[in-house]
C-alpha positions as CSV (number, residue, x, y, z in Angstrom):
1,M,70.9,222.7,215.4
2,K,68.3,220.1,215.2
3,D,66.7,221.7,212.1
4,R,70.1,221.8,210.4
5,Y,70.6,218.1,210.7
6,K,67.1,217.5,209.6
7,N,67.7,219.5,206.4
8,R,70.9,217.5,205.7
9,S,69.0,214.3,206.1
10,L,66.3,215.5,203.7
11,V,69.0,216.4,201.1
12,L,70.6,213.0,201.5
13,V,67.3,211.2,201.0
14,I,66.6,213.3,197.9
15,L,70.1,212.5,196.5
16,I,69.7,208.8,197.2
17,S,66.2,208.8,195.6
18,I,67.5,210.6,192.5
19,V,70.4,208.1,192.1
20,S,68.0,205.2,192.7
21,L,65.7,206.5,190.0
22,I,68.6,206.9,187.6
23,F,69.7,203.3,188.2
24,I,66.1,202.1,187.9
25,F,65.6,204.0,184.6
26,K,69.0,202.6,183.3
27,L,68.0,199.1,184.2
28,L,64.6,199.6,182.6
29,S,66.3,200.9,179.5
30,L,68.8,198.1,179.3
31,Q,66.4,195.2,180.1
32,V,63.1,196.3,178.7
33,L,63.3,199.2,176.3
34,N,66.6,198.2,174.7
35,N,67.1,194.6,173.7
36,K,70.7,195.2,172.4
37,Y,72.4,193.6,175.4
38,E,69.8,190.8,175.7
39,T,70.6,190.0,172.1
40,L,74.3,190.2,172.8
41,A,74.0,187.9,175.8
42,Q,72.1,185.4,173.8
43,K,74.8,185.6,171.1
44,I,77.5,184.8,173.6
45,A,75.7,182.1,175.6
46,L,73.1,180.6,173.3
47,K,73.9,179.6,169.7
48,K,71.4,178.5,167.0
49,I,72.9,176.1,164.5
50,N,71.1,175.7,161.2
51,L,70.9,172.1,160.0
52,Y,70.8,172.2,156.2
53,P,68.8,169.5,154.4
54,N,70.1,167.5,151.5
55,R,68.7,169.0,148.3
56,G,66.5,166.6,146.3
57,L,68.2,164.4,143.7
58,I,67.5,164.6,139.9
59,Y,67.3,161.5,137.7
60,D,66.8,160.9,134.0
61,R,64.0,158.7,132.5
62,N,66.1,155.6,132.9
63,N,66.9,156.3,136.6
64,N,70.4,157.5,135.9
65,L,71.5,160.0,138.5
66,L,72.0,163.5,137.0
67,V,72.4,165.8,140.0
68,Y,73.6,165.0,143.6
69,N,75.0,166.8,146.6
70,K,78.6,167.2,147.5
71,A,80.0,168.3,150.9
72,I,81.7,171.7,151.2
73,Y,83.5,173.1,154.2
74,D,83.2,176.7,155.4
75,V,85.2,178.4,158.2
76,L,83.5,181.0,160.4
77,V,85.0,183.4,162.9
78,V,83.8,185.0,166.2
79,P,86.2,187.9,166.6
80,R,85.8,188.4,170.4
81,L,87.1,184.8,170.9
82,I,90.3,185.2,168.9
83,K,93.4,184.5,171.1
84,D,97.0,183.5,170.4
85,L,96.2,183.1,166.7
86,D,98.7,181.4,164.5
87,T,97.9,183.7,161.6
88,T,100.7,182.4,159.2
89,L,99.5,178.8,159.5
90,L,95.9,179.7,159.1
91,L,96.4,181.7,156.0
92,S,98.6,179.0,154.4
93,I,95.9,176.4,155.0
94,V,93.0,178.5,153.6
95,D,95.2,180.0,150.8
96,M,94.6,183.7,151.8
97,D,96.9,186.7,151.7
98,K,97.5,189.0,154.6
99,A,95.7,192.0,153.1
100,T,92.5,190.0,152.5
101,F,92.7,188.6,156.0
102,L,92.9,192.1,157.5
103,K,90.0,193.3,155.4
104,K,87.8,190.4,156.4
105,M,88.7,190.8,160.1
106,E,88.0,194.5,160.0
107,K,84.5,193.9,158.6
108,A,83.8,191.0,161.0
109,S,84.7,193.2,164.0
110,E,82.2,196.0,163.3
111,G,79.5,196.4,165.9
112,L,77.6,193.3,167.0
113,H,79.4,191.3,164.4
114,Y,82.3,191.3,166.9
115,Y,80.3,189.0,169.2
116,G,78.7,186.7,166.6
117,S,79.7,184.3,163.8
118,N,81.0,185.7,160.6
119,E,81.9,184.0,157.3
120,F,85.7,183.9,157.0
121,V,86.3,181.5,154.1
122,K,83.9,179.3,152.2
123,Q,84.1,176.0,150.2
124,L,87.5,174.7,151.4
125,S,88.6,171.5,149.8
126,A,88.4,168.3,152.0
127,E,92.2,168.4,152.3
128,Q,92.2,172.0,153.5
129,Y,89.4,171.4,155.9
130,A,91.2,168.3,157.4
131,L,94.3,170.5,158.0
132,F,92.1,173.2,159.6
133,L,90.6,170.7,162.0
134,E,93.9,169.1,162.8
135,N,95.3,172.5,163.9
136,N,92.0,174.0,165.2
137,W,93.5,174.5,168.7
138,K,95.8,177.1,167.2
139,F,92.9,179.0,165.7
140,K,90.8,180.0,168.8
141,G,87.7,181.9,167.6
142,F,87.5,180.1,164.3
143,Y,85.3,177.0,163.7
144,G,84.2,174.9,160.7
145,E,80.7,174.3,159.2
146,T,79.8,171.6,156.7
147,R,77.2,172.2,154.0
148,T,76.5,170.7,150.6
149,I,76.5,172.1,147.0
150,R,75.3,170.5,143.8
151,N,77.4,168.4,141.6
152,Y,76.6,166.9,138.2
153,T,77.4,163.3,137.1
154,N,77.8,164.3,133.4
155,T,78.9,167.3,131.4
156,G,75.5,167.6,129.6
157,A,72.1,169.2,130.0
158,A,73.5,172.3,131.5
159,H,70.7,174.5,130.2
160,I,68.0,172.1,131.5
161,L,69.3,171.3,134.9
162,G,70.4,174.8,135.8
163,D,72.6,175.7,138.8
164,V,72.5,176.7,142.4
165,G,74.2,179.7,144.1
166,E,74.2,181.8,147.2
167,V,71.1,183.9,147.8
168,N,71.2,187.6,147.1
169,Q,69.5,190.3,149.1
170,K,66.5,190.4,146.9
171,E,65.9,186.7,147.2
172,I,66.3,186.9,151.0
173,D,63.7,189.8,151.1
174,Q,61.2,187.8,148.9
175,S,61.5,184.6,150.9
176,E,59.4,185.6,153.9
177,G,62.1,184.7,156.3
178,Y,63.2,181.3,154.9
179,Y,66.5,182.3,153.4
180,Q,69.4,183.9,155.3
181,A,72.8,185.1,154.1
182,R,75.0,182.3,152.8
183,D,72.0,180.0,152.0
184,Y,71.9,178.4,148.6
185,I,69.0,178.7,146.0
186,G,68.3,177.5,142.5
187,K,69.4,180.2,140.0
188,S,68.3,178.7,136.7
189,G,66.8,175.7,135.0
190,L,65.0,173.0,136.9
191,E,66.9,174.0,140.0
192,K,65.1,177.3,140.0
193,I,61.7,176.2,138.7
194,Y,61.4,173.4,141.3
195,E,63.3,175.3,144.1
196,E,60.6,174.7,146.7
197,E,60.4,171.0,146.0
198,L,64.2,170.5,145.8
199,R,65.3,172.6,148.7
200,G,63.7,170.6,151.5
201,K,63.2,172.1,154.9
202,K,65.9,173.5,157.2
203,G,66.2,172.2,160.7
204,F,68.0,173.8,163.6
205,K,69.3,173.2,167.2
206,Y,70.1,175.5,170.1
207,I,73.2,174.9,172.2
208,F,74.9,176.7,175.0
209,V,78.5,177.7,174.3
210,D,81.2,179.0,176.6
211,K,83.4,182.0,176.0
212,Y,85.6,179.9,173.8
213,N,82.6,179.0,171.6
214,K,82.8,175.4,172.7
215,E,79.5,173.5,173.0
216,Q,78.4,173.1,176.7
217,G,75.1,171.3,176.2
218,T,71.6,171.6,174.6
219,F,69.1,174.2,175.3
220,E,66.0,172.9,177.1
221,D,67.0,169.4,176.3
222,G,66.5,170.0,172.6
223,S,62.7,170.6,172.9
224,N,63.0,173.6,170.6
225,D,65.1,171.8,168.0
226,S,63.9,170.4,164.7
227,I,65.4,168.0,162.2
228,P,66.0,168.9,158.5
229,V,63.7,167.4,155.9
230,Q,65.4,166.3,152.6
231,G,64.2,167.8,149.4
232,L,62.0,165.9,147.0
233,T,63.4,163.8,144.2
234,L,62.8,164.8,140.5
235,S,62.6,162.2,137.8
236,T,63.0,163.8,134.4
237,T,61.9,162.7,130.9
238,L,65.5,163.1,129.6
239,D,67.4,160.3,128.1
240,I,70.9,161.4,129.2
241,D,72.7,159.2,126.8
242,L,70.7,160.7,123.9
243,Q,71.3,164.2,125.3
244,L,75.0,163.6,125.5
245,Y,75.0,162.1,122.0
246,G,73.2,165.2,120.6
247,E,75.7,167.5,122.3
248,K,78.5,165.5,120.7
249,L,77.0,165.8,117.3
250,L,76.6,169.6,117.7
251,R,80.2,170.1,118.9
252,N,81.7,173.0,116.9
253,K,78.3,173.9,115.5
254,I,75.8,176.6,116.4
255,G,72.3,175.2,116.7
256,S,69.9,173.0,118.6
257,I,68.1,169.6,118.7
258,V,64.8,168.9,120.3
259,A,63.5,165.4,120.6
260,I,60.0,164.6,122.0
261,E,58.1,161.4,122.7
262,P,54.9,162.3,120.7
263,Q,52.3,160.3,122.8
264,T,53.4,161.8,126.1
265,G,55.0,165.2,125.3
266,E,58.1,164.0,127.2
267,I,61.3,165.8,126.2
268,L,63.9,163.1,125.4
269,A,66.7,165.5,124.5
270,L,67.0,169.3,124.4
271,V,70.3,170.4,123.1
272,S,71.7,173.9,122.6
273,S,75.1,174.5,121.1
274,P,77.5,175.9,122.1
275,T,77.0,174.6,125.6
276,F,79.1,174.3,128.7
277,D,79.9,171.9,131.6
278,P,77.3,172.5,134.4
279,N,80.1,171.8,136.9
280,L,81.6,175.1,135.9
281,L,78.8,176.8,137.9
282,C,79.5,174.8,141.1
283,G,81.8,175.7,143.9
284,S,83.9,178.7,144.7
285,E,84.7,179.4,141.0
286,R,81.0,179.8,140.1
287,G,81.0,183.6,139.9
288,K,84.2,183.8,137.8
289,N,83.1,181.1,135.4
290,Y,79.7,182.7,135.0
291,L,81.2,186.0,133.9
292,K,83.4,184.2,131.5
293,L,80.5,182.3,129.9
294,F,78.4,185.5,129.9
295,D,81.1,187.5,128.0
296,D,81.8,184.7,125.5
297,P,80.9,185.8,121.9
298,L,79.3,182.4,121.1
299,K,76.8,183.0,123.9
300,P,76.8,179.5,125.5
301,L,74.4,180.6,128.2
302,F,71.7,181.3,125.5
303,N,69.4,178.3,125.2
304,R,68.7,178.2,121.5
305,A,66.4,175.2,121.8
306,V,63.7,177.3,123.5
307,M,64.8,180.9,123.0
308,A,66.0,181.2,119.4
309,Q,63.4,182.0,116.7
310,Y,63.8,181.0,113.0
311,P,61.7,181.0,109.9
312,P,60.8,177.3,109.6
313,G,61.0,177.3,105.8
314,S,59.8,174.1,104.0
315,T,59.3,172.3,107.2
316,F,56.1,174.4,107.5
317,K,54.6,173.1,104.3
318,P,52.9,170.1,105.8
319,L,50.9,172.4,108.0
320,T,49.9,174.6,105.0
321,G,48.5,171.4,103.4
322,L,46.7,170.2,106.5
323,I,44.8,173.4,107.0
324,A,43.9,173.7,103.4
325,M,42.5,170.1,103.3
326,Q,40.6,170.6,106.6
327,D,39.1,173.9,105.4
328,G,38.1,172.4,102.0
329,A,40.4,174.5,99.9
330,I,42.1,171.4,98.4
331,T,41.6,167.7,98.5
332,P,44.4,165.2,99.2
333,N,44.5,164.4,95.5
334,F,44.8,168.0,94.4
335,G,47.5,168.3,91.8
336,Y,49.4,171.3,90.4
337,F,51.6,171.6,87.3
338,C,54.9,173.1,88.2
339,N,57.0,174.7,85.6
340,T,59.2,176.3,88.3
341,T,57.3,179.6,88.2
342,Y,54.3,181.0,90.0
343,R,52.8,184.3,88.9
344,I,51.1,186.8,91.2
345,P,50.1,190.4,90.4
346,G,53.4,192.3,89.9
347,Y,55.7,189.3,90.6
348,T,56.9,186.0,89.2
349,L,57.9,183.6,91.9
350,H,60.3,180.7,91.3
351,C,60.5,177.2,92.6
352,S,63.8,176.4,94.2
353,H,64.6,173.4,92.1
354,H,63.4,171.2,89.1
355,H,61.2,168.3,90.0
356,P,58.2,166.3,88.6
357,S,54.9,168.0,89.0
358,A,52.9,166.9,92.1
359,N,49.7,165.0,91.5
360,N,48.7,165.0,95.2
361,I,49.7,166.4,98.6
362,Q,52.1,163.4,99.2
363,Q,54.2,164.2,96.1
364,A,54.1,167.9,96.9
365,I,55.7,167.3,100.2
366,Q,58.1,164.8,98.7
367,H,59.3,167.3,96.1
368,S,58.9,170.3,98.3
369,C,57.2,172.2,95.5
370,N,56.9,175.9,96.3
371,P,54.3,176.7,93.6
372,Y,52.1,173.8,94.9
373,F,52.0,175.3,98.4
374,W,51.7,178.9,97.1
375,E,48.6,177.8,95.2
376,T,47.3,175.9,98.2
377,F,47.7,178.9,100.4
378,N,46.1,181.1,97.8
379,R,43.0,178.8,97.6
380,T,42.8,178.8,101.4
381,I,42.8,182.5,101.8
382,S,40.6,183.1,98.7
383,N,38.1,180.4,99.8
384,D,34.6,181.3,98.6
385,K,33.1,180.2,102.0
386,Y,34.5,183.4,103.5
387,K,33.4,186.9,102.7
388,T,36.8,188.5,103.0
389,S,40.4,187.4,102.9
390,E,40.7,188.6,106.5
391,Q,38.0,186.1,107.6
392,A,39.7,183.3,105.8
393,Y,43.1,184.2,107.2
394,T,41.6,184.4,110.7
395,T,40.6,180.7,110.4
396,W,44.1,179.8,109.1
397,Y,45.7,181.8,111.9
398,N,43.5,180.0,114.6
399,Y,44.5,176.6,113.2
400,C,48.2,177.6,113.6
401,R,47.5,178.6,117.2
402,N,45.8,175.3,117.8
403,F,49.3,173.7,117.1
404,G,50.8,176.0,119.7
405,L,52.7,178.1,117.2
406,D,51.9,181.6,118.4
407,S,52.5,181.4,122.1
408,I,54.8,179.6,124.6
409,L,54.0,175.9,124.9
410,G,54.5,176.0,128.7
411,I,57.5,173.7,129.0
412,D,59.0,173.7,132.5
413,M,61.8,176.1,131.6
414,L,61.8,179.8,132.6
415,S,63.4,181.1,129.4
416,E,60.9,179.7,126.8
417,K,60.1,182.2,124.0
418,S,57.0,182.2,121.8
419,G,57.1,181.9,118.1
420,N,55.3,184.3,115.8
421,I,52.4,183.8,113.5
422,P,51.3,187.2,112.3
423,S,47.7,188.0,113.3
424,P,45.0,189.5,111.1
425,Q,45.3,192.7,113.1
426,Y,49.0,192.9,112.3
427,Y,48.3,192.9,108.5
428,N,45.4,195.3,108.9
429,K,47.8,197.7,110.6
430,L,50.6,197.0,108.1
431,Y,48.5,197.2,104.8
432,G,45.2,198.7,105.9
433,K,42.0,196.8,106.5
434,G,40.6,195.2,103.3
435,R,43.8,196.0,101.4
436,W,45.6,192.7,101.6
437,R,44.9,189.2,100.3
438,A,46.6,185.8,99.8
439,T,49.1,187.1,97.3
440,T,50.2,189.9,99.6
441,I,51.3,187.4,102.2
442,I,52.1,184.4,100.0
443,S,55.5,183.8,101.6
444,L,53.7,182.4,104.7
445,A,52.8,179.3,102.6
446,I,56.4,178.0,102.7
447,G,57.3,179.1,106.2
448,Q,58.9,182.4,105.3
449,G,57.8,186.0,105.8
450,E,57.0,187.0,109.4
451,I,56.6,183.4,110.6
452,Q,59.1,182.5,113.4
453,L,59.3,179.2,115.3
454,T,61.5,178.0,118.1
455,P,63.2,174.6,117.7
456,L,60.9,173.4,120.5
457,Q,57.8,174.5,118.6
458,L,59.0,172.9,115.4
459,A,59.6,169.6,117.2
460,N,56.2,169.8,118.8
461,L,54.5,170.5,115.4
462,Y,55.9,167.2,114.2
463,A,54.9,165.5,117.4
464,T,51.4,166.7,116.7
465,I,51.5,165.4,113.2
466,A,52.8,162.0,114.6
467,N,49.8,162.0,116.9
468,K,47.4,162.8,114.0
469,G,46.0,165.9,115.6
470,F,46.8,166.4,119.3
471,F,49.8,167.1,121.5
472,V,50.6,166.9,125.2
473,Q,52.2,169.9,126.7
474,P,56.0,169.4,126.3
475,H,57.7,168.9,129.6
476,I,60.9,167.7,131.3
477,V,59.8,166.7,134.8
478,K,58.0,163.3,134.9
479,T,57.5,162.6,138.6
480,V,58.1,164.5,141.9
481,N,58.8,162.0,144.6
482,N,57.4,159.2,142.5
483,E,54.1,161.1,141.9
484,T,53.4,161.6,138.2
485,V,52.9,165.2,137.1
486,K,49.8,165.6,134.9
487,Y,50.1,167.8,131.8
488,P,47.3,169.2,129.5
489,I,46.4,167.8,126.1
490,R,45.6,170.2,123.2
491,E,43.5,169.3,120.1
492,T,44.1,170.9,116.7
493,H,40.6,170.1,115.4
494,I,42.0,168.7,112.1
495,D,40.6,165.4,111.0
496,K,42.9,162.4,111.4
497,V,42.4,161.3,107.9
498,Y,44.4,164.2,106.5
499,F,47.4,163.4,108.6
500,E,47.8,160.0,106.9
501,D,48.5,161.7,103.6
502,V,51.0,164.1,105.2
503,L,52.8,161.2,106.9
504,E,53.1,159.4,103.6
505,G,54.6,162.5,102.1
506,L,57.2,162.8,104.9
507,K,58.1,159.1,104.3
508,L,58.7,159.8,100.6
509,V,61.0,162.7,101.5
510,V,63.4,160.4,103.2
511,D,62.9,157.4,101.0
512,E,63.1,159.2,97.6
513,G,63.3,162.9,98.2
514,T,65.7,165.5,99.6
515,G,66.2,163.6,102.8
516,R,67.3,160.3,101.3
517,R,70.8,160.5,102.6
518,S,69.3,160.1,106.1
519,K,67.5,156.8,105.7
520,I,67.8,154.4,108.6
521,E,68.0,150.7,107.8
522,G,65.1,148.9,109.3
523,I,63.3,152.0,110.6
524,S,60.6,153.9,108.8
525,F,61.7,157.4,109.1
526,G,59.9,160.4,107.6
527,G,60.5,164.1,107.8
528,K,61.0,167.4,105.9
529,T,64.1,169.3,105.1
530,G,64.1,173.1,105.2
531,T,66.3,176.1,104.6
532,A,65.9,179.3,106.6
533,Q,67.1,182.4,104.8
534,N,69.9,184.1,106.7
535,P,70.8,187.7,105.7
536,H,74.1,187.5,107.8
537,G,75.7,184.5,106.1
538,E,75.0,181.0,104.8
539,D,71.4,179.8,105.3
540,H,70.4,177.8,108.3
541,S,69.9,174.0,107.8
542,I,66.6,172.7,109.2
543,F,65.0,169.3,109.5
544,A,62.0,167.9,111.4
545,G,61.0,164.3,111.4
546,I,59.2,161.3,113.0
547,A,60.2,157.7,113.6
548,P,59.0,155.1,113.3
549,L,56.1,156.3,111.2
550,E,53.8,153.3,112.0
551,N,54.2,153.8,115.7
552,P,56.0,157.1,116.5
553,K,58.4,157.0,119.4
554,I,60.3,160.2,118.6
555,A,59.6,163.5,116.9
556,I,62.7,165.6,116.3
557,A,63.7,169.0,115.1
558,V,67.3,170.1,114.2
559,I,68.5,173.6,113.3
560,I,72.1,174.2,112.4
561,E,72.9,177.9,111.9
562,N,74.9,178.6,108.7
563,G,74.6,174.9,107.8
564,G,73.2,175.4,104.3
565,G,70.4,173.2,103.0
566,G,68.4,171.0,105.3
567,S,69.8,167.8,103.8
568,K,73.4,168.8,104.5
569,Y,73.6,168.7,108.3
570,A,70.2,168.9,110.0
571,A,68.6,165.8,108.4
572,P,71.7,163.6,109.0
573,I,71.9,164.7,112.6
574,A,68.2,164.0,113.1
575,S,68.5,160.5,111.6
576,L,71.5,159.7,113.8
577,M,69.6,160.8,116.9
578,A,66.6,158.7,115.9
579,E,68.7,155.7,115.3
580,K,70.6,156.1,118.5
581,Y,67.4,156.4,120.5
582,L,65.5,153.5,118.8
583,N,68.4,151.1,118.4
584,D,70.7,152.3,121.2
585,T,73.6,152.3,118.7
586,I,74.7,153.4,115.3
587,S,75.0,150.7,112.7
588,T,78.4,149.8,111.4
589,A,77.5,150.9,107.9
590,R,76.7,154.4,109.1
591,I,79.8,155.0,111.2
592,P,81.6,156.9,108.3
593,F,78.4,158.9,107.8
594,E,78.4,159.7,111.5
595,Q,82.1,160.7,111.5
596,V,81.6,163.3,108.8
597,I,79.1,165.0,111.1
598,L,81.3,164.8,114.1
599,D,84.2,166.2,112.3
600,A,82.3,169.2,110.8
601,N,83.4,172.5,112.3
602,L,80.9,175.3,111.4
603,I,81.8,177.7,114.2
604,E,84.9,178.8,112.4
605,N,82.7,179.9,109.5
606,V,80.9,182.3,111.9
607,L,83.6,183.6,114.2
608,G,86.8,182.3,112.7
609,T,89.1,181.0,115.5
610,N,87.5,183.3,118.1
611,K,86.1,180.5,120.3
612,S,86.7,179.1,123.8
613,D,87.6,175.5,124.2
614,T,86.2,175.7,127.8
615,L,82.7,176.0,126.5
616,Q,82.4,172.6,124.9
617,P,82.2,169.8,127.5
């Protein structure tokens, strides 16, 4: 009998031990091996609130505010806290239909999302958000969050300033933990290039919340909290008034304007047309507007000022002359009789117009004499100081590179494209080593053939001429938090004396030559007209110039697609831009001249009436 109770006692002890071990193992699994419930408990009781910094402001060169921050209001939901919801009122305030609501709630209730905060609706208007707060007691489980987005004080400079949007998964993965879902990041332009400077540093605070998601106090007296740090301020080199004026001049035209302060390399204006209002890419309509701009046949998102490539035409001739003088192929007083033809083996080339023969480089630039520059190039590549044409051309090619014409210039824009100056290796591959000479590639002399330049490179070429042999890397950002950004200087290794003759030739172009319609009263303005051949329609109108010549303050390049000769549209636009910048106004006598340019509609010549009015700010 005694043994029987003893056995029962042993079995009971074993059962209790087994149950105890099960409980111990389960507690170990819940509290140590599996942090799911620990995480869940923290989600319910302890809440981390991100404190977003104000993004850095952006100004122009005259301290005009260009980009600022605007408050937006998001609504988030904690599904487990929803109780007695007035669904009809909520949906009317946030302007949401029932189907969308159900879809959002289904997603928010999946897994651990049920216990945490989920985005319900973003970027409510101030009026909507005020109504939401007024009736918040009817929306248990829903709460508001205030953040900021970018806003633009003007409709201009969209390609330069860029835009800000929500991070995607790739950006989150590459940020090493900085970005989370719903954060904002620079997507293009200065906003993207200077993202780390502009974004600032996020802060955060930990609070206890009750089951109704109401704040019940700080965690550890705020010892783990941090305050946000505002982003840095950018001051740009842009003159926003000049930028907006350039965009106005290019309305209903396809093309670009680039204006540079020669001594500093500062970009005064960088216009690409067609353009768009940067505010279109702000707020809740950003995605829809971006797709509309992306699909537009006029390609308003394409930044022609730094991405489009064109043969520079006659605007290249001053460089042909400079290299020839530096290399000893001609002197400044070299003259050439022009009877409108130039003979090379197998071909007779023709000058584009009748004009007096040039007695020197100045007159050659003034009259834009093709035979003069063909002969100049021929003498350069056939120079007796070199054993082969390839060696001579290599020298010529390297001088072009010194002007920054065969690579990107390094402007603080992500989309910059390089130009193209064909290398000696290119011609060796095309024609065979030793089987080509000056007459084979004679079209290079007048900026045709394989030569391609961006509008930025063309403007920088004339800034270099204005500086008589050097240029500062073109740039848009001047200071970051009042600290000046330093940019490199590049030398061309061409003697200053030769630039004097070229500058005099550019002056004659405007005073007495093809650019005389574009003279500016009281300002010594010089430049060169050009025409880029266009196989798809009327030729492109090109002009590059400098003002004032005695103390250059602006170097400018203008390219108008399908605009015809350089004197028709490009030169007038350049002169109006120069006058606007230097005098801050257009003289009364030139108002009719200005109006002709403003009224010109060249887009219809390209695409007929297939254009969108929303693209032009």
